[in-house]
C-alpha positions in Angstrom: 70.0 82.3 20.1 67.7 85.3 20.7 64.9 83.8 18.7 65.1 80.4 20.6 64.9 82.2 23.9 61.9 84.2 22.7 60.1 81.1 21.6 61.0 79.3 24.9 59.6 82.2 26.9 56.5 82.3 24.7 55.9 78.6 25.2 56.4 78.9 28.9 54.0 81.9 29.0 51.4 80.0 27.0 51.6 77.0 29.3 51.1 79.3 32.3 48.2 81.1 30.7 46.5 77.9 29.6 47.0 76.4 33.1 45.5 79.5 34.7 42.5 79.4 32.4 41.9 75.7 33.0 42.3 76.2 36.7 39.7 79.0 36.6 37.3 76.8 34.7 37.9 73.4 36.3 38.4 74.6 39.9 34.8 75.5 40.6 33.6 72.4 38.7 35.7 70.3 41.1 34.1 71.9 44.1 30.7 71.5 42.6 31.3 67.8 42.1 32.4 67.5 45.7 29.2 69.2 46.9 27.1 66.9 44.6 28.8 63.8 46.0 28.2 65.0 49.6 24.5 65.6 49.0 24.0 62.3 47.2 25.9 60.5 50.0 23.7 62.3 52.6 20.5 61.3 50.8 21.8 57.7 50.5 22.6 57.5 54.2 19.3 59.1 55.2 17.4 56.5 53.1 19.3 53.7 54.7 18.7 55.0 58.2 15.0 55.5 57.4 14.6 52.1 55.9 16.3 50.4 58.9 13.8 52.1 61.3 10.8 51.3 59.2 7.8 49.6 60.9 8.2 45.8 61.2 12.0 45.9 61.2 14.0 44.3 64.1 15.4 47.7 65.0 12.0 49.3 65.2 10.6 46.5 67.3 13.5 46.8 69.7 12.9 50.6 70.0 9.2 50.1 70.6 9.9 47.4 73.3 12.3 49.7 75.0 9.8 52.5 75.0 7.1 50.2 76.4 9.5 49.0 79.2 10.5 52.6 80.0 6.8 53.7 80.3 5.9 50.7 82.5 8.9 51.3 84.8 8.2 55.0 85.2 4.4 55.0 86.0 
């Protein structure tokens, strides 16, 4: 009975140590992956916004027309 208890405690201790080591290694990698995803998402959204305001797009023409109207009204 004493040997079985020792092996059980050794197995539990090994699982705890391996879990701690994996957490120490994978934890920072998880946060690094989140940061990379946030940066890539920001670059993607910036590109979409910039493209939607490019010269010749409907949005850009509306902005220019509104600016022209505003300037004419406030002379």
